[in-house]
C-alpha positions in Angstrom: 92.7 74.8 175.8 90.2 77.6 175.6 89.4 79.5 172.4 89.8 83.2 172.1 87.4 85.5 170.4 88.5 86.7 166.9 89.1 90.5 166.7 88.8 92.5 163.6 89.9 96.2 163.6 88.4 98.3 160.8 88.4 101.9 159.9 87.7 104.3 157.0 84.5 105.1 155.1 81.4 103.0 156.0 81.8 101.2 152.7 85.5 100.5 153.4 84.6 99.2 156.9 82.1 96.8 155.4 84.4 95.7 152.6 87.2 94.9 155.0 84.8 92.8 157.2 83.6 91.0 154.1 87.1 90.5 152.7 88.6 89.0 155.9 85.7 86.7 156.7 84.3 86.0 153.2 84.2 82.3 153.5 82.6 82.3 156.9 80.0 84.9 155.9 79.0 82.9 152.8 78.7 79.7 154.8 76.8 81.3 157.6 74.4 83.1 155.1 73.6 79.9 153.3 72.7 78.3 156.7 70.6 81.2 157.9 68.6 81.5 154.6 68.0 77.7 154.6 66.7 77.9 158.2 64.1 80.5 157.1 63.1 78.4 154.2 62.7 75.3 156.4 60.1 77.2 158.4 60.7 76.0 161.9 61.3 79.5 163.2 59.2 81.5 160.7 56.0 79.5 160.8 56.1 77.3 157.7 58.3 76.3 154.7 58.9 78.7 151.9 61.0 78.8 148.7 64.3 80.6 148.6 62.8 83.1 146.1 59.9 83.9 148.4 62.2 84.4 151.4 64.6 86.7 149.4 61.7 88.8 148.1 60.7 89.7 151.6 64.2 90.6 152.5 64.4 92.8 149.3 61.3 94.6 150.4 63.1 95.6 153.7 66.0 97.3 151.9 64.5 100.7 151.4 63.7 101.0 155.1 67.3 100.2 156.0 68.7 102.7 153.5 66.4 105.5 154.9 67.0 104.7 158.5 70.8 104.6 158.5 72.4 105.6 155.1 76.0 105.2 156.4 75.3 101.7 157.7 73.6 100.8 154.4 76.9 101.8 152.7 78.7 99.4 155.1 76.3 96.7 154.0 77.1 97.4 150.4 80.8 97.0 151.2 80.0 93.6 152.8 78.1 92.6 149.7 80.8 93.6 147.3 83.5 91.7 149.2 81.4 88.5 149.6 79.5 88.4 146.3 76.3 88.1 148.3 73.1 90.2 147.8 72.0 92.9 150.2 68.9 90.8 150.8 71.0 87.8 151.9 73.0 90.0 154.3 69.8 91.4 155.8 68.8 87.8 156.6 72.2 86.6 158.0 72.5 89.7 160.2 68.9 90.3 161.3 67.7 86.7 161.3 65.8 86.8 164.6 63.8 89.9 163.5 63.5 88.7 159.9 61.6 85.5 160.9 59.0 87.8 162.7 58.6 89.7 159.5 58.2 86.5 157.5 55.7 85.1 160.0 53.4 88.0 159.8 53.9 88.9 156.2 52.9 85.4 155.1 50.0 85.2 157.6 51.4 82.1 159.2 49.2 80.8 162.1 51.2 77.7 163.0 53.4 77.5 166.1 57.1 78.2 165.7 60.1 77.7 167.8 61.6 80.8 169.6 65.2 81.5 168.9 66.4 82.7 172.2 67.9 82.2 175.6 69.9 85.4 176.2 70.1 86.7 179.7 70.8 90.5 180.0 71.3 92.9 182.9 72.2 96.5 183.8 73.8 97.0 187.2 73.4 100.6 188.4 76.5 102.6 189.6 75.5 102.5 193.3 75.3 98.7 193.2 78.8 98.4 191.8 81.1 100.7 193.8 80.2 103.7 191.7 80.9 102.2 188.2 78.0 100.1 186.9 77.9 97.4 184.2 75.9 96.2 181.3 76.2 92.5 180.4 74.6 89.6 178.7 75.0 86.1 177.3 74.3 85.8 173.6 72.5 82.6 172.9 71.5 81.3 169.5 71.2 78.1 167.4 74.5 76.3 168.0 75.6 76.6 164.4 76.2 80.3 165.1 79.0 79.8 167.7 81.9 79.4 165.3 81.0 82.7 163.6 81.2 84.9 166.8 83.7 87.8 166.5 84.6 91.1 168.1 84.7 94.2 165.8 86.9 97.2 166.8 85.4 99.6 164.4 86.2 103.3 163.8 84.4 104.7 160.8 85.5 108.2 159.5 82.3 109.9 160.7 81.2 107.9 163.7 82.6 107.0 167.2 84.9 104.1 167.7 83.0 101.1 169.0 83.7 97.6 170.3 81.0 95.4 168.9 80.3 91.7 169.8 78.8 90.2 166.7 78.9 87.4 164.1 80.6 87.4 160.7 78.4 89.2 158.2 76.3 91.0 160.9 76.9 94.7 161.5 76.5 94.4 165.3 74.7 92.7 168.2 76.1 94.1 171.5 78.4 97.0 171.9 79.9 100.1 173.6 81.2 103.2 172.0 83.9 105.7 173.0 81.2 108.1 174.4 80.3 105.4 176.9 77.0 104.3 175.3 76.3 100.6 175.7 73.5 98.6 174.0 72.4 94.9 174.1 69.4 92.8 173.3 67.1 89.9 174.1 65.0 88.3 171.4 61.2 88.3 171.8 58.7 86.2 169.9 56.8 88.9 168.0 53.5 88.2 166.2 53.4 91.6 164.6 56.5 91.6 162.4 56.5 94.0 159.4 58.6 95.1 156.5 61.1 97.4 158.3 64.5 97.7 159.9 66.2 94.7 161.5 67.9 94.9 164.9 71.7 95.0 163.9 71.0 98.4 162.2 69.3 99.6 165.4 72.3 98.4 167.5 74.9 100.1 165.3 72.9 103.3 164.9 72.8 103.5 168.7 76.6 103.3 168.7 76.8 106.2 166.3 75.3 108.5 169.1 77.2 110.6 171.7 74.3 110.7 174.3 71.8 108.2 175.7 68.8 110.3 174.7 69.6 110.2 171.0 70.5 106.5 171.5 67.0 105.8 172.9 65.4 107.6 170.0 67.1 105.3 167.6 65.0 102.5 169.0 61.7 104.3 169.8 61.5 106.1 166.5 62.5 103.2 164.2 60.1 101.1 162.0 61.1 97.8 163.6 60.9 94.7 161.5 60.6 92.4 164.5 60.5 92.2 168.3 63.5 92.6 170.6 64.1 93.8 174.1 66.8 96.5 174.1 68.9 97.6 177.0 70.8 100.9 177.1 73.4 102.1 179.7 75.9 105.0 179.7 78.9 106.3 181.6 76.8 108.8 183.5 74.8 105.9 185.1 71.6 106.4 183.1 70.0 103.3 181.6 66.8 102.0 180.0 65.1 98.8 179.2 62.9 98.9 176.1 60.5 96.1 175.3 60.1 96.9 171.6 57.6 95.1 169.4 57.0 96.2 165.8 53.7 97.8 166.9 54.4 99.1 170.3 57.2 99.7 172.8 57.5 100.4 176.6 60.5 102.2 178.1 61.5 101.4 181.7 64.2 103.7 183.2 67.0 102.3 185.4 66.5 103.1 189.1 68.2 101.8 192.2 68.1 98.1 191.5 69.5 96.2 188.5 67.3 95.9 185.4 67.3 92.4 183.9 65.5 90.7 181.1 65.3 87.3 179.4 63.1 86.4 176.5 59.5 86.8 177.5 57.5 90.1 177.6 57.2 91.4 181.2 54.6 94.0 180.5 50.9 93.5 179.4 51.2 96.4 176.9 53.8 94.4 174.8 52.6 90.9 175.6 49.5 91.5 173.4 51.8 91.7 170.4 53.8 88.6 171.2 53.1 85.1 170.0 52.5 82.5 172.7 55.7 80.8 173.7 56.0 77.1 174.0 55.8 76.0 177.6 59.4 74.8 177.9 60.8 78.0 176.4 58.7 80.1 178.7 59.8 78.1 181.7 63.5 78.5 180.6 63.1 82.3 180.3 61.4 82.6 183.7 64.0 80.4 185.4 66.9 82.5 183.9 65.2 85.7 185.1 64.7 84.4 188.6 68.3 83.0 188.8 69.8 86.2 187.5 67.8 88.2 190.0 69.1 86.1 192.8 72.7 86.3 191.6 72.4 90.1 191.3 71.2 90.5 194.9 74.8 90.7 196.4 76.4 94.1 197.1 78.7 95.4 195.9 78.7 93.7 192.5 82.0 93.3 190.7 83.1 92.0 187.4 83.8 88.6 189.0 80.2 88.3 190.2 78.9 89.1 186.7 81.3 86.6 184.9 80.1 84.0 187.4 76.5 84.8 186.5 77.1 84.2 182.8 78.7 80.8 183.8 75.8 79.7 185.9 75.2 76.0 185.1 71.7 75.7 186.4 69.8 78.1 184.1 71.9 80.8 182.4 74.8 79.2 180.6 72.8 77.1 178.1 74.0 74.0 176.4 72.6 72.8 173.1 69.9 70.1 173.1 67.1 69.1 170.7 64.8 70.2 169.3 66.0 73.9 169.4 69.8 73.3 169.6 70.2 76.7 171.4 73.4 77.4 173.3 75.3 80.3 174.9 77.5 81.2 171.9 79.4 83.9 173.9 78.9 86.8 176.3 79.9 90.4 176.8 80.2 92.6 179.9 80.8 96.4 179.7 81.7 99.1 182.2 81.1 102.4 180.4 82.5 104.7 183.1 86.0 103.0 182.6 85.6 102.1 179.0 86.3 98.4 179.7 84.8 95.6 177.7 85.1 91.9 178.6 84.1 89.4 175.9 84.2 85.6 175.7 83.7 83.3 172.7 81.5 80.2 173.1 80.2 78.8 176.4 81.3 81.2 179.1 81.8 78.2 181.4 84.4 76.7 179.2 86.3 79.7 177.9 88.1 82.7 179.4 87.0 86.3 179.2 89.3 88.7 177.5 89.6 92.4 178.5 89.5 95.2 175.9 89.7 99.0 176.4 88.1 102.0 174.7 90.3 105.0 175.6 
């Protein structure tokens, strides 16, 4: 029997949206937060062991940047905190973990090797390659302890567009599409230039507050980024961008006639100089997924069935947990902004069925 993704519908003021999220999933969020904070303290992904107090102090230092960047989302975070009895600093860590470890790594001047937390494979299929209605999609891969916390938010704040948001309990957003046909997704990158700044879930959700792709792009390019991520944007008019965004530098690549695709290594020399060297096995995995995705996206026309099959690819893309990293495909999402259709799957795409949702 396959497991369906849990769906939470929320509306109201930003604070009310956050409070309802926290109230419904209070126990999950508290467990997930304890696990994420401890992972930072252990140092495997941040460069070295640290005390809980040291870790939380760095997260506290990031709060003013979040409040200035997106005041409404900061109120949503306050609602989450009130419902869960967690601090804002703890919620920054549980939501923005993969950026936060970049911040910790650089802020503490760590020089030791660390494990990359990644394996996501993402793609934008242009309209002309998909019978006039293109797609954005990706797997979402993470430490396997995250899988049980995957949910789908159907969120409609009072002063922002309705959005469908693939995320985890306690995290404002990871992958999503809004009612204006703006889609956003991510791949993690291993940044060596992390800073006190804004973590990626705030970036994703601020993108989903926009009604056009140009303002959405500015949400990324004008942000003080805490860590390194690759962002992908696509809209209902067929415009799209890939943005390799390090804390210190970013490069924007517009969508053209062929699909844009990205995994977890920098593809451009301008951003590679700000990346930490990846372990050989992780680099090989990222390169293999990129090549396999390119091969699978060569067919024309591409349909939702082709893209679901891509996320289920057993050779490279649908990742199963194994030591020492224990990374797996915790779920996946595919969106078609021209039709407002959103397909989501919980857990390994190869073992669970996609569900279809509509923004209309």
